[in-house]
C-alpha positions as a Markdown table, in Angstrom:
| # | Residue | x | y | z |
|---|---|---|---|---|
| 1 | Met | 0.1 | 0.0 | 0.3 |
| 2 | Phe | 1.4 | 3.4 | -0.9 |
| 3 | Phe | 2.2 | 6.2 | 2.2 |
| 4 | Leu | 4.2 | 9.1 | 2.0 |
| 5 | Pro | 8.0 | 8.5 | 0.8 |
| 6 | Gly | 10.1 | 8.1 | 4.6 |
| 7 | Met | 7.2 | 6.9 | 6.3 |
| 8 | Glu | 6.5 | 3.1 | 7.6 |
| 9 | Val | 3.3 | 2.2 | 9.1 |
| 10 | Leu | 2.9 | -1.0 | 11.3 |
| 11 | Leu | -0.3 | -2.3 | 12.8 |
| 12 | Lys | 0.0 | -5.0 | 16.0 |
| 13 | Ser | -2.4 | -6.3 | 18.1 |
| 14 | Trp | -1.4 | -8.6 | 21.2 |
| 15 | Gly | 1.8 | -8.9 | 19.7 |
| 16 | Lys | 0.5 | -9.7 | 16.3 |
| 17 | Glu | 1.7 | -8.0 | 13.5 |
| 18 | Tyr | -1.2 | -7.4 | 10.6 |
| 19 | Pro | 0.4 | -7.3 | 7.2 |
| 20 | Ile | -1.4 | -4.6 | 5.3 |
| 21 | Arg | -2.1 | -5.7 | 1.6 |
| 22 | Glu | -2.0 | -3.6 | -1.6 |
| 23 | Asp | -5.6 | -2.7 | -1.4 |
| 24 | Gly | -5.2 | -1.8 | 2.5 |
| 25 | Tyr | -6.9 | -5.7 | 3.6 |
| 26 | Ile | -5.8 | -6.6 | 6.9 |
| 27 | Gly | -8.5 | -9.4 | 7.6 |
| 28 | Ala | -11.2 | -9.7 | 10.2 |
| 29 | Leu | -10.2 | -7.4 | 13.4 |
| 30 | Pro | -10.1 | -8.9 | 16.8 |
| 31 | Pro | -13.1 | -8.2 | 18.9 |
| 32 | Gly | -12.8 | -6.8 | 22.5 |
| 33 | Ser | -9.5 | -5.8 | 21.7 |
| 34 | Arg | -6.8 | -3.0 | 20.3 |
| 35 | Met | -4.7 | -2.4 | 17.3 |
| 36 | Glu | -1.5 | -0.6 | 17.7 |
| 37 | Leu | -1.1 | 1.9 | 14.7 |
| 38 | Glu | 2.8 | 2.9 | 14.5 |
| 39 | Ile | 3.8 | 5.3 | 12.5 |
| 40 | Arg | 8.1 | 5.5 | 11.9 |
| 41 | Thr | 9.1 | 8.5 | 9.8 |
| 42 | Lys | 13.0 | 8.7 | 8.3 |
| 43 | Arg | 12.5 | 12.6 | 7.3 |
| 44 | Glu | 11.6 | 16.0 | 8.9 |
| 45 | Gly | 8.5 | 18.0 | 7.8 |
| 46 | Phe | 5.8 | 15.7 | 9.7 |
| 47 | Leu | 3.1 | 16.5 | 12.1 |
| 48 | Val | 1.5 | 13.8 | 13.0 |
| 49 | Phe | -1.5 | 14.2 | 15.5 |
| 50 | His | -5.2 | 13.4 | 16.1 |
| 51 | Val | -8.2 | 15.3 | 17.1 |
| 52 | Asn | -10.4 | 14.4 | 19.9 |
| 53 | Thr | -14.0 | 15.4 | 19.7 |
| 54 | Glu | -16.0 | 15.6 | 23.1 |
| 55 | Gly | -19.7 | 16.0 | 24.1 |
| 56 | Asp | -22.8 | 15.5 | 22.0 |
| 57 | Asp | -24.5 | 18.9 | 22.0 |
| 58 | Phe | -21.6 | 20.7 | 21.9 |
| 59 | Pro | -18.3 | 19.2 | 20.8 |
| 60 | Val | -14.9 | 20.3 | 21.9 |
| 61 | Met | -12.2 | 19.5 | 19.8 |
| 62 | Ser | -8.6 | 19.3 | 20.8 |
| 63 | Ala | -5.2 | 18.2 | 18.4 |
| 64 | Val | -2.8 | 16.2 | 20.2 |
| 65 | Asn | 1.0 | 15.5 | 18.9 |
| 66 | Leu | 1.4 | 11.5 | 18.8 |
| 67 | Ala | 5.1 | 12.3 | 19.2 |
| 68 | Arg | 6.3 | 9.3 | 21.6 |
| 69 | Arg | 8.2 | 10.4 | 24.9 |
| 70 | Glu | 11.1 | 8.7 | 26.2 |
| 71 | Asn | 10.2 | 11.2 | 29.3 |
| 72 | Glu | 8.5 | 14.8 | 29.8 |
| 73 | Ser | 11.6 | 16.5 | 28.3 |
| 74 | Ser | 12.6 | 13.9 | 25.5 |
| 75 | Ile | 10.6 | 13.0 | 22.4 |
| 76 | Ile | 11.8 | 9.8 | 20.6 |
| 77 | Arg | 12.1 | 11.5 | 17.0 |
| 78 | Gly | 10.2 | 9.9 | 14.1 |
| 79 | Leu | 8.0 | 7.5 | 16.2 |
| 80 | Phe | 4.1 | 8.1 | 16.7 |
| 81 | Arg | 2.1 | 5.7 | 18.3 |
| 82 | Lys | -2.0 | 5.4 | 18.8 |
| 83 | Ser | -4.2 | 2.9 | 20.2 |
| 84 | Ile | -7.2 | 1.7 | 18.5 |
| 85 | Pro | -10.2 | 0.3 | 20.2 |
| 86 | Ile | -12.0 | -2.5 | 18.2 |
| 87 | Val | -15.3 | -3.1 | 19.9 |
| 88 | Tyr | -18.9 | -4.5 | 19.3 |
| 89 | Pro | -21.9 | -2.0 | 18.5 |
| 90 | Lys | -24.2 | -1.6 | 21.4 |
| 91 | Lys | -27.2 | -3.2 | 19.5 |
| 92 | Gly | -26.2 | -6.3 | 19.9 |
| 93 | Lys | -24.6 | -7.1 | 16.6 |
| 94 | Arg | -21.5 | -9.5 | 17.1 |
| 95 | Val | -19.7 | -7.7 | 14.1 |
| 96 | Pro | -16.6 | -5.8 | 15.3 |
| 97 | Ile | -16.3 | -1.9 | 14.3 |
| 98 | Thr | -14.0 | 1.0 | 14.9 |
| 99 | Tyr | -15.1 | 4.0 | 16.2 |
| 100 | Pro | -14.9 | 7.2 | 13.6 |
| 101 | Asp | -13.3 | 9.7 | 15.9 |
| 102 | Lys | -11.1 | 7.2 | 17.4 |
| 103 | Asn | -9.4 | 5.1 | 14.5 |
| 104 | Asn | -7.4 | 7.7 | 12.7 |
| 105 | Ile | -4.1 | 9.4 | 12.4 |
| 106 | Arg | -3.8 | 12.9 | 10.7 |
| 107 | Ile | -0.4 | 13.7 | 9.2 |
| 108 | Phe | 0.9 | 17.1 | 7.7 |
| 109 | Asp | 3.3 | 16.8 | 5.5 |
| 110 | Ser | 5.4 | 20.3 | 5.1 |
| 111 | Glu | 6.6 | 19.2 | 1.8 |
| 112 | Thr | 3.3 | 18.8 | 0.0 |
| 113 | Met | 1.6 | 21.0 | 1.9 |
| 114 | Ser | -1.4 | 18.5 | 2.8 |
| 115 | Val | -2.9 | 17.0 | 5.4 |
| 116 | Tyr | -3.4 | 12.8 | 5.0 |
| 117 | Thr | -5.6 | 10.6 | 7.0 |
| 118 | Leu | -4.5 | 7.2 | 8.5 |
| 119 | Ala | -7.4 | 5.1 | 9.3 |
| 120 | Val | -8.3 | 1.6 | 10.7 |
| 121 | Val | -11.7 | 1.0 | 9.2 |
| 122 | Ser | -13.9 | -1.6 | 9.5 |
| 123 | Gln | -16.7 | -2.6 | 7.0 |
| 124 | Lys | -18.8 | -5.8 | 7.8 |
| 125 | Gly | -16.2 | -7.2 | 10.2 |
| 126 | Asn | -13.4 | -6.8 | 7.9 |
| 127 | Gly | -10.5 | -4.4 | 8.6 |
| 128 | Phe | -8.6 | -2.1 | 6.1 |
| 129 | Val | -6.0 | 0.2 | 6.5 |
| 130 | Thr | -6.8 | 3.4 | 4.5 |
| 131 | Phe | -4.4 | 6.6 | 3.4 |
| 132 | Glu | -5.7 | 9.6 | 1.9 |
| 133 | Lys | -5.2 | 12.8 | 1.2 |
| 134 | Thr | -8.0 | 14.9 | 3.2 |
| 135 | Phe | -6.9 | 18.6 | 3.4 |
| 136 | Glu | -4.5 | 20.7 | 1.0 |
| 137 | Phe | -2.6 | 24.2 | 1.2 |
| 138 | Glu | -1.4 | 26.4 | -1.5 |
| 139 | Pro | 1.3 | 28.9 | -0.7 |
| 140 | Gly | 0.6 | 32.2 | -2.2 |
| 141 | Leu | 0.3 | 36.1 | -1.9 |
| 142 | Asn | -3.2 | 37.6 | -0.5 |
| 143 | Glu | -4.7 | 40.9 | -1.6 |
| 144 | Lys | -1.9 | 42.8 | 0.4 |
| 145 | Lys | 0.9 | 40.6 | -1.0 |
| 146 | Glu | 1.3 | 39.1 | 2.1 |
| 147 | Ala | 2.7 | 35.3 | 2.2 |
| 148 | Val | -0.2 | 33.1 | 3.3 |
| 149 | Ile | -1.5 | 29.4 | 2.7 |
| 150 | Phe | -4.7 | 29.1 | 0.9 |
| 151 | His | -7.3 | 26.4 | 1.8 |
| 152 | Ser | -10.8 | 25.6 | 0.2 |
| 153 | Arg | -12.5 | 23.7 | 3.3 |
| 154 | Glu | -13.4 | 24.7 | 6.6 |
| 155 | Trp | -11.5 | 23.3 | 9.6 |
| 156 | Pro | -10.8 | 26.2 | 12.4 |
| 157 | Leu | -8.6 | 24.0 | 14.3 |
| 158 | Leu | -6.5 | 22.0 | 12.0 |
| 159 | Val | -6.0 | 25.3 | 10.1 |
| 160 | Phe | -4.5 | 27.2 | 13.0 |
| 161 | Met | -2.3 | 24.2 | 13.5 |
| 162 | Ile | -0.7 | 24.2 | 10.5 |
| 163 | Glu | -0.4 | 27.9 | 10.4 |
| 164 | Ile | 1.4 | 27.4 | 13.6 |
| 165 | Phe | 3.5 | 24.7 | 12.2 |
| 166 | Val | 4.5 | 26.6 | 8.7 |
| 167 | Glu | 4.7 | 30.0 | 10.6 |
| 168 | Lys | 2.3 | 31.3 | 7.8 |
| 169 | Pro | -1.3 | 32.8 | 8.2 |
| 170 | Ala | -3.9 | 30.7 | 6.3 |
| 171 | Gln | -7.1 | 32.2 | 4.2 |
| 172 | Leu | -10.1 | 30.9 | 3.0 |
| 173 | Arg | -10.7 | 30.1 | -0.5 |
| 174 | Pro | -13.5 | 28.1 | -1.1 |
| 175 | Lys | -14.0 | 25.8 | -4.0 |
| 176 | Glu | -16.7 | 26.8 | -6.7 |
| 177 | Pro | -19.0 | 24.0 | -7.3 |
| 178 | Pro | -19.2 | 22.6 | -11.0 |
| 179 | Ser | -21.8 | 24.3 | -12.9 |
| 180 | Tyr | -23.1 | 21.0 | -14.6 |
| 181 | Ile | -23.5 | 17.7 | -13.6 |
| 182 | Ser | -25.6 | 15.8 | -15.8 |
| 183 | Asp | -29.3 | 16.0 | -17.9 |
| 184 | Ser | -30.2 | 13.1 | -15.5 |
| 185 | Gly | -30.7 | 13.9 | -11.7 |
| 186 | Leu | -29.5 | 10.4 | -11.0 |
| 187 | Val | -26.0 | 11.0 | -11.5 |
| 188 | Gly | -23.4 | 12.7 | -9.3 |
| 189 | Val | -19.4 | 13.7 | -9.2 |
| 190 | Val | -17.8 | 12.9 | -5.8 |
| 191 | Glu | -15.8 | 15.9 | -4.3 |
| 192 | Phe | -14.4 | 14.3 | -1.2 |
| 193 | Trp | -14.6 | 10.8 | 1.0 |
| 194 | Asp | -13.9 | 10.6 | 4.8 |
| 195 | Ser | -12.9 | 7.1 | 5.4 |
| 196 | Pro | -12.9 | 7.0 | 8.8 |
| 197 | Arg | -16.4 | 8.0 | 9.2 |
| 198 | Gly | -17.1 | 6.0 | 5.8 |
| 199 | Val | -19.0 | 9.3 | 4.4 |
| 200 | Gly | -18.5 | 11.0 | 1.4 |
| 201 | Gly | -20.0 | 14.3 | -0.6 |
| 202 | Val | -21.2 | 14.1 | -3.9 |
| 203 | Trp | -22.3 | 17.0 | -6.2 |
| 204 | Ile | -25.6 | 16.4 | -7.9 |
| 205 | Gln | -28.4 | 18.5 | -9.6 |
| 206 | Phe | -31.6 | 18.4 | -7.5 |
| 207 | Gly | -34.8 | 20.5 | -7.0 |
| 208 | Asp | -37.3 | 22.7 | -9.2 |
| 209 | Lys | -34.5 | 24.8 | -10.8 |
| 210 | Trp | -32.2 | 21.8 | -10.8 |
| 211 | Lys | -29.3 | 23.5 | -8.8 |
| 212 | Val | -26.3 | 21.9 | -8.0 |
| 213 | Ile | -25.9 | 20.9 | -4.6 |
| 214 | Met | -23.5 | 18.4 | -2.5 |
| 215 | Ala | -25.4 | 15.3 | -0.7 |
| 216 | Ser | -24.0 | 13.3 | 1.6 |
| 217 | Val | -23.4 | 9.2 | 1.0 |
| 218 | His | -22.6 | 6.5 | 4.0 |
| 219 | Trp | -20.6 | 3.2 | 2.7 |
| 220 | Thr | -23.8 | 1.1 | 3.3 |
| 221 | Lys | -25.7 | 2.8 | 0.6 |
| 222 | Ile | -23.1 | 2.0 | -2.1 |
| 223 | Val | -22.3 | -1.2 | -4.0 |
| 224 | Arg | -18.8 | -0.7 | -6.5 |
| 225 | Glu | -19.0 | -2.6 | -9.6 |
| 226 | Asp | -15.1 | -2.7 | -9.8 |
| 227 | Gly | -14.3 | -6.0 | -7.7 |
| 228 | Ser | -13.0 | -3.7 | -4.8 |
| 229 | Lys | -13.2 | -5.4 | -1.5 |
| 230 | Arg | -13.4 | -2.1 | 0.1 |
| 231 | Ile | -16.4 | 0.4 | -0.2 |
| 232 | Phe | -15.5 | 3.7 | -1.0 |
| 233 | Leu | -15.7 | 6.5 | -3.3 |
| 234 | Gln | -13.0 | 8.2 | -5.1 |
| 235 | Pro | -12.9 | 12.0 | -5.4 |
| 236 | Gly | -14.0 | 13.2 | -9.3 |
| 237 | Glu | -15.5 | 9.6 | -9.6 |
| 238 | Thr | -18.9 | 9.7 | -11.2 |
| 239 | Ile | -21.6 | 7.8 | -9.5 |
| 240 | Lys | -24.9 | 6.9 | -10.3 |
| 241 | Phe | -28.0 | 6.6 | -7.7 |
| 242 | Lys | -31.6 | 5.9 | -7.3 |
| 243 | Asp | -33.1 | 8.3 | -5.0 |
| 244 | Val | -32.4 | 11.6 | -2.6 |
| 245 | Val | -33.8 | 11.7 | 0.7 |
| 246 | Ser | -33.7 | 14.5 | 3.3 |
| 247 | Arg | -31.1 | 13.9 | 6.2 |
| 248 | Arg | -32.4 | 13.0 | 9.5 |
| 249 | Pro | -31.5 | 15.8 | 12.2 |
| 250 | Gly | -28.6 | 14.5 | 14.7 |
| 251 | Pro | -26.5 | 15.7 | 17.4 |
| 252 | His | -23.9 | 17.7 | 15.4 |
| 253 | Pro | -24.8 | 20.5 | 12.5 |
| 254 | Ser | -24.1 | 19.1 | 9.1 |
| 255 | Glu | -23.5 | 20.9 | 6.1 |
| 256 | Phe | -25.8 | 18.5 | 4.3 |
| 257 | Lys | -29.6 | 18.5 | 4.2 |
| 258 | Tyr | -29.8 | 15.6 | 1.7 |
| 259 | Glu | -28.5 | 12.1 | 1.1 |
| 260 | Leu | -28.0 | 9.6 | -1.7 |
| 261 | Thr | -29.3 | 5.6 | -1.4 |
| 262 | Gly | -28.9 | 3.3 | -3.9 |
| 263 | Val | -25.4 | 4.3 | -5.2 |
| 264 | Arg | -23.4 | 2.7 | -7.7 |
| 265 | Ala | -19.4 | 3.4 | -8.0 |
| 266 | Gly | -16.5 | 1.7 | -9.6 |
| 267 | Ile | -18.6 | 1.6 | -12.7 |
| 268 | Ala | -16.5 | 1.0 | -16.0 |
């Protein structure tokens, strides 16, 4: 499986190392256990961290640098570890899962000016390691000719961390939605995919005015037709779907008002 140059990834549980196949497949997850995710880096310029979310009504986010310490004053350079719990769902299903807010590590690479997400995800009891670019920064000059880093998605905590790390202010430059998708309302274009949560955003044309909007899709609503063992969407990929439904309100605010069902992906 492809990771960043100068990076090695190890996955262990109870002393057993789990080999990671080219497609990220690692096999059945050990229920009631923990997977130890370890990252070793051989060059400078990496910021490795995770984000904690606490509270149902008002989430409190905190970022934690995962550099392993020998003691309070000494950090082991280039070694990062995180323990990922493998649990059963509360509804009594005997299929082990990972929690989306505890199953990933974020990596900022100053060479590519991008944030990558490394995660251990579960689908129907099968485990996968995923590695994807999830956030990009672009160095440039603002209207005052000041050196800044541009980004296109809101994520205040992460942006603040990167500002400190690269010692440059960040500026939001939202990405414009496509002006046209298709003459059929049953076709969409994937904008992003969040593997830890198994959720993505897809541009579709919808409504009386045939307006381009972004709808969400969960991995359980997807059928891949390219033989892939893991269910996911690829940014830029064209998908087909059966229906658009209104999202049920949840404990956290969402940018999505609609979600897709009957999604077909990996179409030749």
